[in-house]
N, C-alpha and C positions, 0 to 999 in steps of 0.2 A: 662190688661195682664189677660187672663182665667187662670182658677184652672186647667186645663190640661196643659197649658203650664209652670206652675210654679215649677210642679213635675220634680223631680231629675234625674227619669228615662224614662221622656218622652222623645221619639224620634222626630224630625223634620219629618213636612208635607212632606212626598212620600218618606221618608228612610226607610230602612228596618224596621219590626216589631222586639223588643230588644230580646234578651233569654229572655227565661222565669225563673222566679227562685223562687224556694219554692212552684214548682205545679202551681203557681197562674194561668196558661193557661189551665189546667186540668181540666175535670170536674167533677163533687161529686163522677161518678162512676170509672172514675182513678185515682182517692183519694183512695177515700176506697179497690181498686186492690191492692195499692200500701201499702194500710197500712196492708191488711192483708197476704202481701205477700212482705219485706223489704227483701229477700233473692233476689229475682229478683230486687226490686230497687237498690241496693246496686250493683248489681252486671253490671245494664245498668250504673249506675252514674259512675267507673269504669273500664268502655270499657272491662266490660268480657260477655261473650259470654252465655247472659240466659237458653240456652240449655245446656247449662256444668256445669249449678248448681246444685249440690245435695240439693233441698228441707230437711228441716228440720222442721217438726210442732214444733208450741209454745206449752211447756211443759203444760202450766196453760188454753192452749186452747183459752185465752182471746186474741184475735185480736190486741189490746192496749198493749197487754204485750211489756219491750221490746221485740230487734230484736235477733231471734240468731245467734248461729256461721253458716256463712254459707260455704259451702265448695266446692272448685270446683272440678269437676272431672279430672282425670291427663289425660293429652294431649293426643289425637291421642293413644287411646287403640286398637279402632282396626287396624289402620296401623302397632304398634308394633309386635302385636299377628300373624299378617299374615307377619311382617318379619321373626319372628321365627321361623313359620310352613315353610317359603319359605327356608331358610337356615337347618331346620331339613333336608327337603323332599332333596333338593342335597345330603348334606352329606351323607342321606340313599342309594341315588343311585349312589353315588361314591361306598359305601362300596359294593353294589350287581355286579356292573360293577368288579370291581376287586375280587368279590370270586368266577364268573362266571371266569374270565379267569384263576384264580385259579385251578377251575375243570378242564379245560381242560389243564392244566399243572401237574395239579395229574393224569389224566387216563393216557398219554401220557408215561410219568414218569414212571407211574408202571408197565406199557407193557413192555418200555425197561429193566428196573430190573429185573422183575421175568424173562426175556430172557436173561439173565447174560452175559453169553459166546459170545455173539454176544454184547455187549453192551461192553464186554472188550477188544471184538478183536479191534470194533470200537476205544476205546480207544487206546492204543495199534497203532494203524494206524497215527494217529493223532499225538501221540508223537513220532512217528517216530524209535517204540522200532520193533526187527525185533521177529519172532517168533511166537507161539501159545502160546494163553491164556491155561493153563492145570489147573486152581487150580478151576475145574469143582462143586465138592462140595458146598466147600464154598462158594462159587459165586451164588449157588443156592439161600442155605437159605438164607445169609447176604441179597442178593438184593430182595428175599421174607418179611424179616426183615424191609428192608428199605422200599419197596413198603406198605407195612401195615403201617405203622410210619406218612408215607407220606400222607396219605389219615385222616389215624386220627386227625393230625397235622389240616388241612383243617376242619374239622369234627368239633375241637372244635373250631378253629379261628369263622364259620358259626354261633356257639353256643354263643358264645361270643358276635357276631355284632348282634342277636336277643334277647338277653338280654339287652344289653345296649341302642337297638334302642328302646324297650320295655319300658325304663324309662327317656326315651327322654336324652339319655348322646351321645356326640360326636362318629360316631363311623367308620372313616374312613383311620384310622390310623391301627384299630386295622387287617383287611388283610395284611397290609404293615410287620407289626410285628410277625403276624401269618405266614407268608410267608418264612419269615427271619428264622426263629427257624427251622421252619420245613425244608428248604433246609440242613442247618446245621448239624440238625439230620441225613437225608438224606442221605449228601455225605460223613459224619462219618463210615455210615453201608454198604457204597461201596469203599470204602478205603479201610476197612479191607481185601477184599478179593484178591482187586490187590496187594498191597503191598505183599502181603501174594505169589503171584505168583513167580516162580525160573525167569522167564523169565525179567517181568519186575522188583525186583528186583536185579537181573543181571545189567541188565542198567541202575537202578539206581546208584547202586555203581562203574560203569562203570564211567558214569558221574561225578559222587563225587570224 
């Protein structure tokens, strides 16, 4: 029996070549490359992607020194950053749409508030209250105050959205909260002259 057949790792004739161990099939150049880059060697042996391994040079500069610790880079860095950027973009777009809708409402409501007598008469008609609105002076004053407060509320809301968006924070909910607060203030301003009108007060007392 020949020496080749006596080797325990020898493969029968015609069978597949056995898996190399310890670099026995590697060329001298490949062996030197693996010695000089142990991080890549460890990555390949453990099934890691060599392109996602951060190489750390030997502190002594000796290629034969013990292999330094290898550090795998965080997976899917670009994908995670793109996902965050996409969510931020949608968040800002939603906030801008809400601000645009709120601006239209501010303009329309301010026009109605300034022309308070027409607004009050329409309110009385819808509420089924007979008579005319006569509290004109107080209506003009509080209508103007309500229009200014409503406009200032929108401006403050837009500023908060801008500041939070600049710092990368969520902003979609800011216009919702700002609109709710502004409507409460506006409604309070409009109810003052309405509840002090004789025709409206008399109707409410009769209903009560």
